N, C-alpha and C positions, 0 to 999 in steps of 0.2 A: 388778449395782450397780457404779457408778464410785467409787472411793475418792478422796478429796482426796490430792494436788493434780491426779490425772489428770482429775478431773472438770471442771477448768477448761477442757478441751477443749470444753465445751459453749459456751462464749463465741464462738469462731470458728465453730462450727456454727450458732449463732443468727444471726450475720452472713450466713452462707451462706444460711440459710433466708429472710433478709430479701431477699437477691438474688432468690431464687426467687419470693418473695411479689410483689415489684413486677414481675418478668418475665411473671407470670402475667396481667399487665394487657394482654398482647399477644393473649391470647385474644379472639376476636370473641363467642363464647357467654358471655353474662352469667352463666348458671347454672354452667358449668364454672369461670369465674374466681372466683365466690363460694366454691364448693365446695372448689377447691384452695387458696384462701388461707384458709379456715376450718380446713382440715386442718393446714396449715402452722403457723398461729398456735396452735392447740390443742397441737400436738406441741411447739413451742417452750416454751410455757408449762408443760406438763407434765414436760418433760426433767429439771428439777431433782429430781423425785421419784424419779429412778433413780439418785441419788448419795447418798452418806454422807460424813460428815466432822464435824469439831469444830463446835459449834452456831454461833459467830461466823462462821466461814468459809462454812457453809451458809446463813446468813442473807443474807450478802453476795452469795453466788452467785446465790441466788433472786431477789433485787432485780435484779441486773444482767440475768440472763436474762429476768425479767419486764418489765424496762423495754425490752429489745432488742425484745420482742414489740410493745410498744406503738409502739415507733419504726418497726418495719416496716409496721405498720398505717397510720401517719401518712404514711409515704412512699408506700404503695400507694395512698392516697387522692388523692394529687396526680395520679396517672395515672388520670384519669377516662375514662369511654368516649368523650367529646368529643375527648380527646387521644390515643386509641389509634390504632395504625397504620392501621386501617380508615378513620379519619376524616381521615388525612393527618399524624397526629402522629408524632414520632420517639421510640422507647422508649430510655430512658437505657441507657447502657453498664453492664455488671455491675459493673466497677471503681468507676464513679462512684457506683452504689447502696451498694457496700460501704463507700466513704469516708464517704458521707453517714450511714450507719448509726452510724458512731463520732464524727461531728462534732456537738457540742453546740450547734446552731444557735440555739435559743431564747435561749441565754445570751450570744450574740455579737451579737444586734440591736444596731444603733448607737443611741447615746443622741442625744437632740435637742440638749442642750446639753453642753459639756465638763465633766467631773467636777471640782469645786472642791478644791483641797488633796489631791491624790492621795496624797502621802506621809503625811499624817495619816490617811487612810482606811485604808492598809496597816498603819499603827501600831495603829489601832483593831482592825482584823482580827486582828492578831498578839495583842493583848490579850484579846480575845474568845476566841480559840482557847485561849489559856493559861488562862483562867478556866475554860472547858469541861473541859480536861484535869484542872484543880484540883479541880473539883466531882465528877469521875468517880472520882479518886483518893480524896477524902474519902468519897464514897459507898462505895467498896469497903472502906475502913477501917471506917466506922461501922455500915454494913449496916443501915440504917434500917428496911428491910423486915421485919426481925426482929419490930419493934415496931408499925409502921403501914405496910401496903402502899400505901395511898393517898399518904401523905407521901413514900414512897420514889418513886412514880409521879410526884409533883409534882417531885420532884428530877431525875428523868430528863427531864421536861417542860423544865425550865430548862436542862438540859444541850443538849438538842436545839435549843432556841430560841437560845440564845447560840452554839451551835457552827455553826448555819446562818447566823446574821448575820456571824460571823467568816469564814465561807467566802465569803459574799457579798462583804464588804469586800475580802478578798484578791483576788478575781476582778477586780472593777472597778477597784481600785486598781492592781495591778500592770499591767492592761491599760492603763490611763491613762498610767502611767509608760512604757509601751512605745509610746505613741503611737495607742492604739486606744481608743475610747470606746464602752463596751458597756454594756447594761442589767444583766447579771449575773443572779444566782439568784432574787432576790426584790425586793419592792417595799414595804418597810416593813409586813409583815404584822400588826404590833401596831396599825396605824392602821386596820384594816379596820373598817368599820361594820356589816358583815353577814357570814355565813358564805359568802353567794354571792360577795361582793367578794372574800373571803379566798381561796376556792378558784379563782375565775375569773381574778383579776388580780394577787394579791400574793404567793401562796406557791408556791415551786418551779416557776419557769418552764419549766425542763427537761422535768418530766413534764406540767405543764398544758397547755403548747402542743401536745405531741403527742396528748394525750388530747381536745383540743379539735378538732383537724383529723381524727383518725382516727374518733372515735365521737361527739362532740357536734354538730360543724357538719354533717356530711351530713343528720342528721335535723332539725336546727333550721332548715335551709334548706327542709325539707319542712313547716315548721310543727309539727313534733313535738318541742317543747322538753322535754317530760316524758321521752320515750323516749331522746333524747340525753343527758339528764341521768343517767338511770338507767343507761345503757350506759357513759357515762364513769366514774361512780363504781364500777360493777361491774368495769370493766377494771382501774382503780387498784387495787380490793380484791383482785382475782386476783394482781395483781403482788405484793402484800404477804402474801396467804394462803399462796402457793407458797413464800414464803421461810420461813414459819413451819412449813409441813408438811413440808419436806425437811430440817428440823432434828432430826428424831428419829422414833421408831415411831409409827405412826397412833394407837395407844392413848393416847399422850401430847400429840400435837399436834393431833388433830382438834378438841378443846374449844376451845383458844387460837385455832385458824385461824377456827372459827365466831364467836368473839367479834370477830376483826378484821374479818371481812366484815360483821358487824353494825355495827361503826363506820362503814364507809363507806356502807352502805345507810341508816343512821340520819342521817348528813349529807346524803344525797341527798334523804331525805324533808324535812328542814329546809330545805334550799334551795328544794325545790319549794314548800313551805309559805311561805317569804319571798316568793316571786314570787306566789303565789296570794292571799296576805294583804295585799298592798300594802305590804309592808316595804321594797321597793327604791325606791319613789317617794320622790324627795327624800332619797335615802340620804346624800348628801354635803352636804346643807344644814347650815349652821352651828349652827342652833338644834337643841339636844339632840345634837350631834355627839358629845361626850365621853361621854355616856350610852350611846350606841349602840355606841361603840367599846368601852367597858367591859363592856357586855352581851355583845358577841360574844366577847372575850377570856375572860371567865367561862365562857361556855357551852362554847367550845372546850377551855378547861383542865378542866372537869368531865367532858367526855366523852372526853378523851385518853387516860385509863387503858385504855379498851377496845382501843387500839391499842398503846400504850407497854408495859403490862403484859406482854402475850405476847412483845413483841419484846425487852423487857429480860430476860425469863426465858430465851429461846433464845439471847440473846447473852451470857449469864452476867454481865450488868451488876450490879455491887454484890454479886457473889458468889452471884446467883440461880442456880438449877439447874432444869433441865426434868425432874421426877420426879413420881410419884404422892405424895399427902400421906403415905402410909404409909412412904415410903422417905426423906422429907426429915428430915435430922438436926436436932434442936432446937438452938437457941443454947446455947453453953456458959455456964454460971454465972460469976459474978463470982470 
């Protein structure tokens, strides 16, 4: 087992694995290429399970390594057989692949129009970040989960939503002040009129763009929308599940990890149901748009504890601890 902070060595190793993953595109044998890439991706995703350290550090390490796995798959998907050397293509240089593994390309896509009032956007981002920190401090002091786990999960939900909005504003605002117009992290996720729109267009472009290219798009091109959707949500689930599993002994983390995967599979089923049930037809028409947005926000909020509760526990948010019920210390009396 690698102890923290030595376990941080997994990050450059994951980048190196990404270089190897893309380089395997030079193989003319499709079977050899697929097997080699599957082994590299599985080894990368599993590597955080060989580490140990504080829960919050393990959570971040698992997420970063999991994302690098998704990133390598996205970059590898760009080197299709049609572009392989046998077909006259030029494989990318290793240093170029390593740089692109670390470059947040989806966040840097150019905006169609300049960002209005970038200083105001930066100020708004700073305020949102401060509010997020204030809620976190208040939650640590009050420890609402002693009385209502769901209420505390909703507080964590608010912290994540406000914090993500603040990070987005800081990215696009500071970039605009530096002369660069970028799309940033998200696109008003609170305005999503369906979960399909939320996951596919509005939430976390950094992860969504890579999932789309690596897992969804290759199958959608073959008219396998269902397979692509399930694979994309499963890959995202693995990224989050590993972050929970590596935070403690299996006896304590297997249950929460299963709940996290259930969150992503449940959302995949709902997204497929929206498509099959005709929910997406005219999703942006003005009639009933407010109701569809409220319905989507409420549905996501109600399901969010499946993800946020294990994450908050692993990260010791609001004083939570990862322990068996018998070992949990009851709250002190007044």
